[in-house]
TORFI-299325 format. One record per atom (N, C-alpha, C): chain; z, y, x; residue in three letters; atom name. Coordinates in Angstrom, 1 decimal, decimal comma, padded with zeros to 4 digits. Layout:
REM TORFI-299325
  mol      c3      c2      c1  type  atom
    A       Z       Y       X   ALA    CA
...
REM end
This chain:
REM TORFI-299325
  mol      c3      c2      c1  type  atom
    A   007,6  -002,9   000,8   UNK     N
    A   007,5  -001,5   000,8   UNK    CA
    A   007,4  -000,9  -000,6   UNK     C
    A   006,6  -001,5  -001,6   UNK     N
    A   006,9  -001,1  -002,8   UNK    CA
    A   008,5  -001,1  -003,5   UNK     C
    A   009,0  -002,5  -003,3   UNK     N
    A   010,4  -002,5  -003,5   UNK    CA
    A   011,4  -001,3  -003,1   UNK     C
    A   011,1  -000,9  -001,8   UNK     N
    A   011,9   000,3  -001,0   UNK    CA
    A   011,5   001,3  -001,8   UNK     C
    A   010,2   001,8  -002,2   UNK     N
    A   010,1   003,2  -002,7   UNK    CA
    A   010,6   003,0  -004,3   UNK     C
    A   010,7   002,1  -004,8   UNK     N
    A   011,2   001,8  -006,2   UNK    CA
    A   012,9   002,1  -006,1   UNK     C
    A   013,4   001,5  -005,1   UNK     N
    A   014,9   001,4  -005,1   UNK    CA
    A   015,3   002,8  -004,8   UNK     C
    A   014,6   003,6  -003,8   UNK     N
    A   015,0   005,0  -003,3   UNK    CA
    A   014,5   006,0  -004,3   UNK     C
    A   013,8   005,7  -005,4   UNK     N
    A   013,3   006,8  -006,1   UNK    CA
    A   012,1   007,8  -005,7   UNK     C
    A   011,5   007,0  -004,6   UNK     N
    A   010,3   007,9  -003,9   UNK    CA
    A   009,2   008,1  -004,9   UNK     C
    A   008,8   009,1  -005,6   UNK     N
    A   007,7   009,5  -006,4   UNK    CA
    A   006,8   010,2  -006,0   UNK     C
    A   005,8   010,4  -006,7   UNK     N
    A   004,4   011,1  -006,1   UNK    CA
    A   003,8   010,3  -005,1   UNK     C
    A   003,6   008,9  -005,5   UNK     N
    A   003,0   008,1  -004,3   UNK    CA
    A   002,0   007,2  -004,8   UNK     C
    A   001,1   006,6  -004,0   UNK     N
    A   000,2   005,9  -004,5   UNK    CA
    A   000,1   004,6  -003,4   UNK     C
    A   000,3   003,5  -003,6   UNK     N
    A   000,2   002,2  -002,8   UNK    CA
    A  -001,1   001,4  -003,0   UNK     C
    A  -002,0   001,0  -002,2   UNK     N
    A  -003,1   000,1  -002,4   UNK    CA
    A  -003,3  -000,6  -000,8   UNK     C
    A  -004,1  -001,3  -001,1   UNK     N
    A  -004,4  -002,4  -002,2   UNK    CA
    A  -003,4  -003,4  -002,3   UNK     C
    A  -002,8  -003,9  -003,4   UNK     N
    A  -001,8  -005,1  -003,7   UNK    CA
    A  -003,2  -006,1  -004,3   UNK     C
    A  -003,2  -007,3  -003,5   UNK     N
    A  -004,1  -008,3  -003,7   UNK    CA
    A  -003,1  -009,0  -005,1   UNK     C
    A  -003,8  -009,0  -006,3   UNK     N
    A  -002,8  -009,6  -007,4   UNK    CA
    A  -004,0  -009,9  -008,3   UNK     C
    A  -004,8  -011,3  -008,4   UNK     N
    A  -005,8  -011,4  -009,4   UNK    CA
    A  -005,2  -011,8  -010,6   UNK     C
    A  -004,0  -012,2  -010,8   UNK     N
    A  -003,2  -012,4  -012,0   UNK    CA
    A  -003,2  -011,2  -012,7   UNK     C
    A  -002,6  -010,2  -012,1   UNK     N
    A  -002,2  -009,2  -012,7   UNK    CA
    A  -003,1  -008,2  -012,9   UNK     C
    A  -004,2  -008,2  -012,0   UNK     N
    A  -005,6  -007,5  -012,4   UNK    CA
    A  -006,2  -008,2  -013,6   UNK     C
    A  -006,1  -009,5  -013,8   UNK     N
    A  -006,8  -010,0  -014,8   UNK    CA
    A  -006,1  -009,5  -016,1   UNK     C
    A  -004,8  -009,6  -016,0   UNK     N
    A  -003,8  -009,3  -017,4   UNK    CA
    A  -004,3  -007,6  -017,8   UNK     C
    A  -004,3  -007,0  -016,7   UNK     N
    A  -004,5  -005,4  -016,8   UNK    CA
    A  -006,0  -005,4  -017,7   UNK     C
    A  -007,1  -006,1  -017,2   UNK     N
    A  -008,4  -005,8  -017,9   UNK    CA
    A  -008,2  -006,5  -019,3   UNK     C
    A  -007,3  -007,4  -019,4   UNK     N
    A  -007,4  -008,1  -020,7   UNK    CA
    A  -006,5  -007,2  -022,0   UNK     C
    A  -005,9  -006,6  -021,3   UNK     N
    A  -004,8  -005,7  -022,1   UNK    CA
    A  -005,4  -004,2  -022,4   UNK     C
    A  -006,1  -003,8  -021,4   UNK     N
    A  -006,8  -002,7  -021,6   UNK    CA
    A  -006,1  -001,3  -020,9   UNK     C
    A  -006,8  -000,3  -020,9   UNK     N
    A  -006,3   000,9  -020,2   UNK    CA
    A  -005,4   001,7  -021,4   UNK     C
    A  -004,1   002,1  -021,0   UNK     N
    A  -003,3   002,9  -021,6   UNK    CA
    A  -002,0   002,0  -022,3   UNK     C
    A  -002,3   000,7  -022,0   UNK     N
    A  -001,1  -000,3  -022,5   UNK    CA
    A  -000,1  -000,4  -021,5   UNK     C
    A   001,3  -000,1  -022,0   UNK     N
    A   002,5  -000,3  -021,2   UNK    CA
    A   003,0  -001,7  -021,3   UNK     C
    A   003,3  -002,5  -020,2   UNK     N
    A   004,0  -003,8  -020,3   UNK    CA
    A   004,6  -003,8  -019,0   UNK     C
    A   005,5  -005,1  -019,0   UNK     N
    A   006,4  -005,4  -018,0   UNK    CA
    A   005,3  -006,5  -017,1   UNK     C
    A   005,4  -006,3  -015,6   UNK     N
    A   004,5  -007,3  -015,1   UNK    CA
    A   005,3  -007,6  -013,7   UNK     C
    A   004,7  -008,8  -013,1   UNK     N
    A   005,6  -009,0  -011,8   UNK    CA
    A   004,2  -009,0  -010,8   UNK     C
    A   004,4  -008,3  -009,9   UNK     N
    A   003,5  -007,6  -009,2   UNK    CA
    A   003,7  -008,1  -007,7   UNK     C
    A   002,7  -008,6  -007,0   UNK     N
    A   002,7  -009,1  -005,8   UNK    CA
    A   003,5  -010,5  -005,4   UNK     C
    A   003,7  -010,9  -004,2   UNK     N
    A   004,7  -011,8  -004,0   UNK    CA
    A   004,3  -013,3  -004,7   UNK     C
    A   002,9  -013,5  -004,6   UNK     N
    A   002,5  -014,6  -005,3   UNK    CA
    A   002,0  -016,0  -004,4   UNK     C
    A   001,7  -015,5  -003,1   UNK     N
    A   001,4  -016,6  -002,2   UNK    CA
    A   002,2  -017,4  -001,4   UNK     C
    A   003,7  -017,0  -001,5   UNK     N
    A   004,7  -017,8  -000,9   UNK    CA
    A   005,6  -017,0  -000,1   UNK     C
    A   006,5  -017,6   000,5   UNK     N
    A   007,7  -016,8   000,8   UNK    CA
    A   007,0  -015,7   002,0   UNK     C
    A   006,0  -015,9   002,6   UNK     N
    A   005,8  -015,1   003,9   UNK    CA
    A   005,0  -013,7   003,2   UNK     C
    A   004,7  -013,9   001,7   UNK     N
    A   004,2  -012,7   001,1   UNK    CA
    A   005,4  -011,9   000,6   UNK     C
    A   006,5  -012,1   000,5   UNK     N
    A   007,6  -011,4   000,2   UNK    CA
    A   007,8  -011,9  -001,5   UNK     C
    A   008,9  -010,9  -001,9   UNK     N
    A   009,2  -011,3  -003,2   UNK    CA
    A   008,5  -010,5  -004,2   UNK     C
    A   008,0  -011,0  -005,4   UNK     N
    A   007,4  -010,1  -006,1   UNK    CA
    A   008,2  -008,9  -006,8   UNK     C
    A   007,8  -008,1  -007,3   UNK     N
    A   008,3  -006,9  -008,0   UNK    CA
    A   008,1  -006,9  -009,5   UNK     C
    A   009,1  -007,0  -010,2   UNK     N
    A   009,0  -006,9  -011,6   UNK    CA
    A   009,2  -005,3  -012,0   UNK     C
    A   008,1  -005,0  -013,0   UNK     N
    A   008,1  -003,5  -013,1   UNK    CA
    A   007,4  -003,3  -014,3   UNK     C
    A   007,9  -002,4  -015,1   UNK     N
    A   007,4  -001,7  -016,4   UNK    CA
    A   006,2  -000,7  -016,0   UNK     C
    A   005,1  -000,9  -016,3   UNK     N
    A   003,8   000,1  -016,0   UNK    CA
    A   003,0   000,4  -017,1   UNK     C
    A   002,2   001,4  -017,0   UNK     N
    A   001,1   001,4  -017,9   UNK    CA
    A  -000,1   001,3  -017,1   UNK     C
    A  -001,2   000,6  -017,8   UNK     N
    A  -002,4   000,3  -017,1   UNK    CA
    A  -003,0   001,6  -017,2   UNK     C
    A  -003,5   002,0  -016,0   UNK     N
    A  -004,6   003,2  -015,9   UNK    CA
    A  -006,0   002,6  -016,0   UNK     C
    A  -006,7   003,3  -015,2   UNK     N
    A  -008,1   003,0  -015,1   UNK    CA
    A  -008,3   001,6  -014,6   UNK     C
    A  -009,2   000,7  -015,2   UNK     N
    A  -009,8  -000,2  -014,6   UNK    CA
    A  -011,4  -000,3  -014,2   UNK     C
    A  -011,8  -001,0  -013,4   UNK     N
    A  -013,1  -000,9  -012,9   UNK    CA
    A  -013,3  -002,6  -012,4   UNK     C
    A  -014,6  -002,7  -012,7   UNK     N
    A  -015,0  -004,1  -012,5   UNK    CA
    A  -016,0  -004,0  -011,3   UNK     C
    A  -015,9  -005,2  -010,3   UNK     N
    A  -017,1  -005,3  -009,1   UNK    CA
    A  -017,0  -004,0  -008,3   UNK     C
    A  -015,5  -003,3  -008,2   UNK     N
    A  -015,4  -002,2  -007,2   UNK    CA
    A  -015,7  -002,6  -006,0   UNK     C
    A  -016,2  -001,5  -005,0   UNK     N
    A  -016,3  -001,6  -003,5   UNK    CA
    A  -015,6  -000,3  -002,9   UNK     C
    A  -015,6  -000,7  -001,6   UNK     N
    A  -015,3   000,6  -000,7   UNK    CA
    A  -015,9   000,4   000,2   UNK     C
    A  -016,3   001,5   001,2   UNK     N
    A  -016,9   001,7   002,6   UNK    CA
    A  -015,7   001,8   003,7   UNK     C
    A  -016,4   001,2   004,7   UNK     N
    A  -015,6   001,3   006,1   UNK    CA
    A  -016,0   002,2   006,8   UNK     C
    A  -015,4   002,5   008,1   UNK     N
    A  -015,7   003,8   008,9   UNK    CA
    A  -016,9   003,5   009,4   UNK     C
    A  -017,4   002,1   009,5   UNK     N
    A  -018,7   001,8   010,1   UNK    CA
    A  -019,6   001,8   009,3   UNK     C
    A  -019,3   002,1   007,8   UNK     N
    A  -020,4   002,3   006,9   UNK    CA
    A  -020,7   000,8   006,0   UNK     C
    A  -020,0  -000,3   006,5   UNK     N
    A  -020,0  -001,2   005,7   UNK    CA
    A  -019,5  -001,1   004,4   UNK     C
    A  -019,8  -002,1   003,5   UNK     N
    A  -019,4  -002,0   002,2   UNK    CA
    A  -018,6  -003,1   001,7   UNK     C
    A  -017,6  -003,2   001,3   UNK     N
    A  -016,6  -004,1   001,1   UNK    CA
    A  -016,4  -004,3  -000,4   UNK     C
    A  -016,2  -005,4  -000,8   UNK     N
    A  -016,1  -005,9  -002,3   UNK    CA
    A  -014,2  -005,9  -002,4   UNK     C
    A  -013,7  -005,2  -003,4   UNK     N
    A  -012,7  -005,1  -004,0   UNK    CA
    A  -012,4  -006,2  -005,2   UNK     C
    A  -013,5  -006,6  -005,9   UNK     N
    A  -013,6  -007,3  -007,1   UNK    CA
    A  -013,0  -006,4  -008,3   UNK     C
    A  -012,4  -007,1  -009,4   UNK     N
    A  -011,9  -006,4  -010,4   UNK    CA
    A  -010,7  -005,4  -009,8   UNK     C
    A  -010,6  -004,1  -010,3   UNK     N
    A  -009,3  -003,4  -009,9   UNK    CA
    A  -008,7  -002,6  -011,0   UNK     C
    A  -007,1  -002,4  -010,9   UNK     N
    A  -007,0  -001,5  -012,0   UNK    CA
    A  -005,8  -000,7  -011,2   UNK     C
    A  -005,4   000,2  -011,9   UNK     N
    A  -004,6   001,2  -011,5   UNK    CA
    A  -003,4   001,1  -012,5   UNK     C
    A  -002,1   000,9  -011,7   UNK     N
    A  -000,9   000,7  -012,4   UNK    CA
    A  -000,1   002,0  -012,3   UNK     C
    A   000,4   002,5  -013,4   UNK     N
    A   001,3   003,8  -013,3   UNK    CA
    A   002,7   003,3  -013,7   UNK     C
    A   003,4   003,7  -012,5   UNK     N
    A   005,0   003,1  -012,6   UNK    CA
    A   006,0   004,6  -013,0   UNK     C
    A   007,0   004,5  -013,1   UNK     N
    A   007,9   005,5  -013,3   UNK    CA
    A   007,7   006,4  -012,1   UNK     C
    A   008,3   007,8  -012,3   UNK     N
    A   008,1   008,7  -011,0   UNK    CA
    A   006,8   009,1  -010,3   UNK     C
    A   006,0   008,9  -010,8   UNK     N
    A   004,8   009,0  -010,3   UNK    CA
    A   004,3   008,2  -009,2   UNK     C
    A   004,5   006,9  -009,2   UNK     N
    A   004,2   005,9  -008,4   UNK    CA
    A   003,1   005,0  -009,0   UNK     C
    A   002,0   005,3  -008,2   UNK     N
    A   000,6   004,7  -008,7   UNK    CA
    A   000,3   003,7  -007,7   UNK     C
    A   000,1   002,3  -008,2   UNK     N
    A  -000,2   001,2  -007,5   UNK    CA
    A  -001,6   000,7  -008,0   UNK     C
    A  -002,4   000,3  -006,6   UNK     N
    A  -003,8  -000,4  -007,0   UNK    CA
    A  -003,7  -001,8  -006,7   UNK     C
    A  -004,2  -002,4  -007,6   UNK     N
    A  -004,3  -003,9  -007,6   UNK    CA
    A  -005,6  -004,3  -007,5   UNK     C
    A  -006,0  -005,3  -006,8   UNK     N
    A  -007,4  -005,8  -006,4   UNK    CA
    A  -007,6  -007,2  -007,0   UNK     C
    A  -008,7  -008,0  -007,3   UNK     N
    A  -009,0  -009,2  -007,4   UNK    CA
    A  -009,3  -010,0  -006,1   UNK     C
    A  -009,9  -009,3  -005,2   UNK     N
    A  -010,7  -009,8  -004,0   UNK    CA
    A  -009,9  -009,7  -002,8   UNK     C
    A  -009,5  -010,5  -002,1   UNK     N
    A  -008,4  -010,2  -000,8   UNK    CA
    A  -009,2  -009,4   000,0   UNK     C
    A  -008,8  -008,4   000,4   UNK     N
    A  -009,3  -007,5   001,5   UNK    CA
    A  -008,3  -006,2   002,2   UNK     C
    A  -008,5  -005,7   003,2   UNK     N
    A  -007,9  -004,6   003,7   UNK    CA
    A  -008,1  -003,5   003,0   UNK     C
    A  -007,4  -002,2   003,2   UNK     N
    A  -007,8  -001,1   002,6   UNK    CA
    A  -008,4  -000,2   003,6   UNK     C
    A  -009,7   000,4   003,5   UNK     N
    A  -010,5   000,9   004,4   UNK    CA
    A  -010,8   002,4   003,9   UNK     C
    A  -010,7   002,8   002,6   UNK     N
    A  -010,8   004,3   002,6   UNK    CA
    A  -010,3   004,7   001,0   UNK     C
    A  -010,2   005,8   001,2   UNK     N
    A  -009,6   006,5  -000,2   UNK    CA
    A  -010,4   006,0  -001,1   UNK     C
    A  -011,5   005,6  -001,3   UNK     N
    A  -012,5   004,8  -002,7   UNK    CA
    A  -011,5   003,9  -003,1   UNK     C
    A  -010,5   003,5  -002,6   UNK     N
    A  -009,7   002,0  -003,4   UNK    CA
    A  -009,2   003,2  -004,3   UNK     C
    A  -008,6   004,3  -004,4   UNK     N
    A  -007,8   005,1  -005,1   UNK    CA
    A  -008,6   005,7  -006,0   UNK     C
    A  -009,7   006,5  -005,8   UNK     N
    A  -010,8   007,0  -006,6   UNK    CA
    A  -011,6   006,0  -007,5   UNK     C
    A  -011,7   005,1  -007,3   UNK     N
    A  -012,3   004,0  -008,2   UNK    CA
    A  -011,5   003,8  -009,4   UNK     C
    A  -010,2   004,1  -009,2   UNK     N
    A  -009,5   004,0  -010,6   UNK    CA
    A  -008,8   005,3  -010,9   UNK     C
    A  -009,2   006,4  -010,7   UNK     N
    A  -009,0   007,5  -011,3   UNK    CA
    A  -007,7   008,2  -010,6   UNK     C
    A  -007,4   007,7  -009,3   UNK     N
    A  -006,2   008,3  -008,3   UNK    CA
    A  -007,0   009,3  -007,5   UNK     C
    A  -006,3   010,6  -007,5   UNK     N
    A  -006,6   011,7  -006,4   UNK    CA
    A  -006,0   011,3  -005,3   UNK     C
    A  -006,3   010,8  -004,1   UNK     N
    A  -005,5   010,4  -003,2   UNK    CA
    A  -005,0   011,7  -002,2   UNK     C
    A  -005,7   012,9  -002,3   UNK     N
    A  -005,3   014,2  -001,7   UNK    CA
    A  -004,2   014,7  -002,5   UNK     C
    A  -003,7   014,2  -003,9   UNK     N
    A  -002,9   015,0  -004,6   UNK    CA
    A  -001,7   014,4  -004,5   UNK     C
    A  -001,6   013,0  -003,8   UNK     N
    A  -000,1   012,5  -003,6   UNK    CA
    A   000,5   013,2  -002,4   UNK     C
    A   001,8   012,8  -002,5   UNK     N
    A   002,9   013,5  -001,2   UNK    CA
    A   002,6   012,4  -000,5   UNK     C
    A   002,6   011,0  -000,6   UNK     N
    A   002,8   009,9   000,2   UNK    CA
    A   001,5   008,7  -000,3   UNK     C
    A   000,7   008,2   000,6   UNK     N
    A   000,0   007,3   000,5   UNK    CA
    A   000,8   006,0   001,4   UNK     C
    A   000,7   004,9   000,3   UNK     N
    A   000,9   003,6   001,3   UNK    CA
    A  -000,4   003,0   001,3   UNK     C
    A  -000,7   002,6   002,5   UNK     N
    A  -002,0   002,0   002,7   UNK    CA
    A  -001,9   000,5   003,5   UNK     C
    A  -002,3  -000,5   002,7   UNK     N
    A  -001,9  -002,0   003,1   UNK    CA
    A  -003,1  -002,2   004,1   UNK     C
    A  -003,0  -001,9   005,4   UNK     N
    A  -004,4  -002,3   006,1   UNK    CA
    A  -003,6  -002,3   007,7   UNK     C
    A  -004,1  -002,9   008,6   UNK     N
    A  -003,8  -002,8   010,1   UNK    CA
    A  -004,3  -001,5   010,7   UNK     C
    A  -005,5  -001,6   011,1   UNK     N
    A  -005,9  -000,4   011,7   UNK    CA
    A  -007,3   000,2   011,1   UNK     C
    A  -007,9  -000,7   010,2   UNK     N
    A  -009,0  -000,4   009,4   UNK    CA
    A  -009,2   000,8   008,7   UNK     C
    A  -008,1   001,4   008,3   UNK     N
    A  -008,0   002,5   007,6   UNK    CA
    A  -008,2   004,0   007,9   UNK     C
    A  -008,0   004,1   009,3   UNK     N
    A  -007,9   005,3   010,1   UNK    CA
    A  -009,1   006,1   010,0   UNK     C
    A  -010,2   005,7   009,9   UNK     N
    A  -011,1   006,7   009,9   UNK    CA
    A  -011,5   007,3   008,4   UNK     C
    A  -011,3   006,6   007,4   UNK     N
    A  -011,1   006,8   006,1   UNK    CA
    A  -010,1   007,9   005,7   UNK     C
    A  -008,7   007,6   006,0   UNK     N
    A  -007,7   008,3   005,8   UNK    CA
    A  -007,3   009,5   006,5   UNK     C
    A  -007,5   009,4   008,0   UNK     N
    A  -007,2   010,3   008,9   UNK    CA
    A  -008,0   011,8   008,6   UNK     C
    A  -008,9   011,8   008,1   UNK     N
    A  -009,3   013,6   007,6   UNK    CA
    A  -008,3   013,8   006,3   UNK     C
    A  -007,8   013,0   005,5   UNK     N
    A  -007,0   013,8   004,3   UNK    CA
    A  -005,5   013,6   004,8   UNK     C
    A  -005,2   013,3   005,8   UNK     N
    A  -003,6   012,8   006,0   UNK    CA
    A  -003,1   014,0   007,1   UNK     C
    A  -001,9   014,4   006,4   UNK     N
    A  -001,1   015,4   007,2   UNK    CA
    A  -000,6   014,7   008,4   UNK     C
    A   000,1   013,3   008,3   UNK     N
    A   000,4   012,7   009,2   UNK    CA
    A   000,5   011,1   008,9   UNK     C
    A   000,2   010,4   010,0   UNK     N
    A  -000,1   008,8   009,7   UNK    CA
    A   001,3   008,2   010,5   UNK     C
    A   002,0   007,5   009,7   UNK     N
    A   003,1   006,6   010,2   UNK    CA
    A   002,7   005,1   010,1   UNK     C
    A   003,0   004,2   011,1   UNK     N
    A   002,6   002,9   011,1   UNK    CA
    A   004,0   002,2   010,8   UNK     C
    A   004,1   001,4   009,7   UNK     N
    A   005,1   000,4   009,3   UNK    CA
    A   004,9  -000,9   009,3   UNK     C
    A   005,5  -001,8   010,1   UNK     N
    A   005,5  -003,2   010,1   UNK    CA
    A   006,4  -003,8   009,4   UNK     C
    A   006,2  -004,6   008,4   UNK     N
    A   007,1  -005,3   007,3   UNK    CA
    A   007,1  -006,5   007,5   UNK     C
    A   008,2  -007,4   007,5   UNK     N
    A   008,1  -009,0   007,6   UNK    CA
    A   007,0  -009,3   006,5   UNK     C
    A   006,5  -010,4   006,9   UNK     N
    A   005,6  -011,0   005,9   UNK    CA
    A   004,3  -011,8   006,7   UNK     C
    A   003,4  -012,2   006,2   UNK     N
    A   002,4  -013,0   006,8   UNK    CA
    A   001,8  -012,3   008,0   UNK     C
    A   001,3  -011,4   007,9   UNK     N
    A   000,8  -010,6   009,0   UNK    CA
    A   001,8  -010,4   010,3   UNK     C
    A   003,0  -010,3   010,0   UNK     N
    A   003,7  -010,2   011,0   UNK    CA
    A   003,7  -011,6   011,6   UNK     C
    A   004,1  -012,7   011,0   UNK     N
    A   004,1  -013,9   011,7   UNK    CA
    A   002,8  -014,2   012,8   UNK     C
    A   001,8  -013,9   011,8   UNK     N
    A   000,3  -014,1   012,3   UNK    CA
    A   000,1  -013,4   013,8   UNK     C
    A   000,5  -012,0   013,5   UNK     N
    A   000,1  -011,1   015,1   UNK    CA
    A   001,4  -011,3   016,0   UNK     C
    A   002,3  -012,0   015,6   UNK     N
    A   003,6  -011,9   016,5   UNK    CA
    A   004,0  -010,9   017,1   UNK     C
    A   003,8  -009,7   016,3   UNK     N
    A   004,6  -008,4   016,4   UNK    CA
    A   006,1  -008,4   016,8   UNK     C
    A   006,8  -008,1   017,6   UNK     N
    A   008,2  -008,1   017,6   UNK    CA
    A   008,9  -007,5   016,7   UNK     C
    A   010,1  -008,2   016,1   UNK     N
    A   011,0  -007,3   015,0   UNK    CA
    A   012,1  -007,1   015,7   UNK     C
    A   012,6  -005,3   015,7   UNK     N
    A   013,7  -005,3   015,9   UNK    CA
    A   014,2  -004,0   014,9   UNK     C
    A   015,6  -004,1   014,4   UNK     N
    A   015,8  -003,0   013,4   UNK    CA
    A   016,3  -001,9   014,2   UNK     C
    A   015,9  -000,8   013,7   UNK     N
    A   016,1   000,6   014,3   UNK    CA
    A   016,9   001,6   013,8   UNK     C
    A   018,3   001,5   013,9   UNK     N
    A   019,4   002,6   013,0   UNK    CA
    A   019,3   002,2   011,7   UNK     C
    A   019,4   003,5   010,9   UNK     N
    A   019,3   003,6   009,3   UNK    CA
    A   018,1   003,4   008,9   UNK     C
    A   017,0   003,5   009,4   UNK     N
    A   015,7   003,5   009,1   UNK    CA
    A   015,0   002,0   009,0   UNK     C
    A   015,4   001,2   010,1   UNK     N
    A   015,3  -000,1   010,0   UNK    CA
    A   013,8  -000,6   009,9   UNK     C
    A   012,8   000,7   010,3   UNK     N
    A   011,4   000,3   010,5   UNK    CA
    A   011,0  -000,9   011,7   UNK     C
    A   010,5  -001,8   011,6   UNK     N
    A   010,5  -003,2   012,1   UNK    CA
    A   009,2  -003,0   013,3   UNK     C
    A   009,7  -002,4   014,4   UNK     N
    A   008,5  -002,5   015,7   UNK    CA
    A   009,4  -001,5   016,5   UNK     C
    A   009,4  -002,0   017,7   UNK     N
    A   010,0  -000,9   018,7   UNK    CA
    A   009,0   000,3   019,1   UNK     C
    A   008,0  -000,4   019,3   UNK     N
    A   006,7   000,7   019,7   UNK    CA
    A   005,4   000,1   019,1   UNK     C
    A   004,6   000,9   018,9   UNK     N
    A   003,2   000,5   018,2   UNK    CA
    A   002,3   001,4   019,1   UNK     C
    A   001,0   000,6   019,3   UNK     N
    A   000,2   001,2   020,1   UNK    CA
    A  -000,8   002,2   019,3   UNK     C
    A  -001,2   003,4   019,6   UNK     N
    A  -002,1   004,2   018,8   UNK    CA
    A  -003,6   004,0   019,4   UNK     C
    A  -004,4   004,5   018,7   UNK     N
    A  -005,9   004,3   018,8   UNK    CA
    A  -005,9   005,5   020,0   UNK     C
    A  -006,7   005,0   021,2   UNK     N
    A  -006,8   005,8   022,4   UNK    CA
    A  -005,8   005,8   023,0   UNK     C
    A  -004,8   004,9   023,4   UNK     N
    A  -003,8   004,7   024,0   UNK    CA
    A  -002,6   005,4   023,5   UNK     C
    A  -001,3   005,3   024,3   UNK     N
    A  -000,2   005,7   023,8   UNK    CA
    A   000,4   004,9   022,8   UNK     C
    A   001,8   005,3   022,3   UNK     N
    A   002,3   004,7   021,6   UNK    CA
    A   003,3   005,7   021,0   UNK     C
    A   003,8   005,0   019,6   UNK     N
    A   004,8   006,1   018,7   UNK    CA
    A   006,2   005,1   018,7   UNK     C
    A   007,0   005,7   019,2   UNK     N
    A   008,3   005,3   019,2   UNK    CA
    A   008,9   005,4   017,7   UNK     C
    A   008,9   004,2   016,9   UNK     N
    A   009,1   004,5   015,5   UNK    CA
    A   010,6   004,5   015,5   UNK     C
    A   011,4   004,4   016,3   UNK     N
    A   012,7   004,8   016,1   UNK    CA
    A   012,9   006,3   016,0   UNK     C
    A   012,1   006,8   017,1   UNK     N
    A   012,1   008,5   016,6   UNK    CA
    A   011,5   008,9   015,2   UNK     C
    A   010,5   008,1   015,1   UNK     N
    A   009,8   008,9   013,7   UNK    CA
    A   010,9   008,3   012,5   UNK     C
    A   011,6   007,5   012,8   UNK     N
    A   012,7   007,3   012,0   UNK    CA
    A   013,6   008,3   011,9   UNK     C
    A   014,3   008,6   013,0   UNK     N
    A   015,2   009,5   013,2   UNK    CA
    A   014,7   011,1   012,4   UNK     C
    A   013,2   011,3   012,7   UNK     N
    A   012,9   012,6   012,1   UNK    CA
    A   012,5   012,6   010,6   UNK     C
    A   012,7   011,4   010,0   UNK     N
    A   012,4   011,2   008,4   UNK    CA
    A   013,4   011,7   007,9   UNK     C
    A   013,4   012,4   006,4   UNK     N
    A   014,5   012,5   005,6   UNK    CA
    A   014,9   011,3   005,3   UNK     C
    A   016,3   011,2   005,0   UNK     N
    A   016,9   009,9   004,7   UNK    CA
    A   016,5   009,3   003,5   UNK     C
    A   016,0   010,0   002,6   UNK     N
    A   015,5   009,4   001,2   UNK    CA
    A   014,1   008,8   001,6   UNK     C
    A   013,3   009,3   002,6   UNK     N
    A   012,0   008,7   002,9   UNK    CA
    A   012,2   007,5   003,7   UNK     C
    A   013,1   007,2   004,3   UNK     N
    A   013,3   005,9   005,5   UNK    CA
    A   013,4   004,7   004,4   UNK     C
    A   012,3   004,1   004,7   UNK     N
    A   012,0   002,6   004,3   UNK    CA
    A   012,9   001,6   005,2   UNK     C
    A   013,8   000,6   004,6   UNK     N
    A   014,3  -000,3   005,2   UNK    CA
    A   014,1  -001,9   004,6   UNK     C
REM end
């Protein structure tokens, strides 16, 4: 998704969390405000997708950051850094692998998620309780990768949008037809 956001020039967006302890370590070493070229993500093998090479400015960094889940649990993020890319694209990288549960992953590093046009949250369903109160709309996107292979979610390309899943179950029953969601999105926002 990060690659597609960049390719399409979609800005005013924050994405988190990307597990990349190497990038986090570099960001902490060089410090806040430094601009540099980094290779982000894609380090665990082919199922993780390709890394993205990007010039970023290191934003706020935090050590031993946490986030709360909807059930009240506290989850470790490890060391964290905000990376600010062109066009208002903010990326949160973490050193401890976990899903994104709450907006704290953004606020820990000075990103106000309520001021972004788009939030991309890397999580299966655990994010819902934390983000539903601040979201105008929630769209589910399935991308190729380790989770797709592990869960066995079917892959089907849907028209120009190419969101990868025919239907996706929603909490409380029902399903969303991602093909229709795709047709309803402006072409510039459609990720393939």
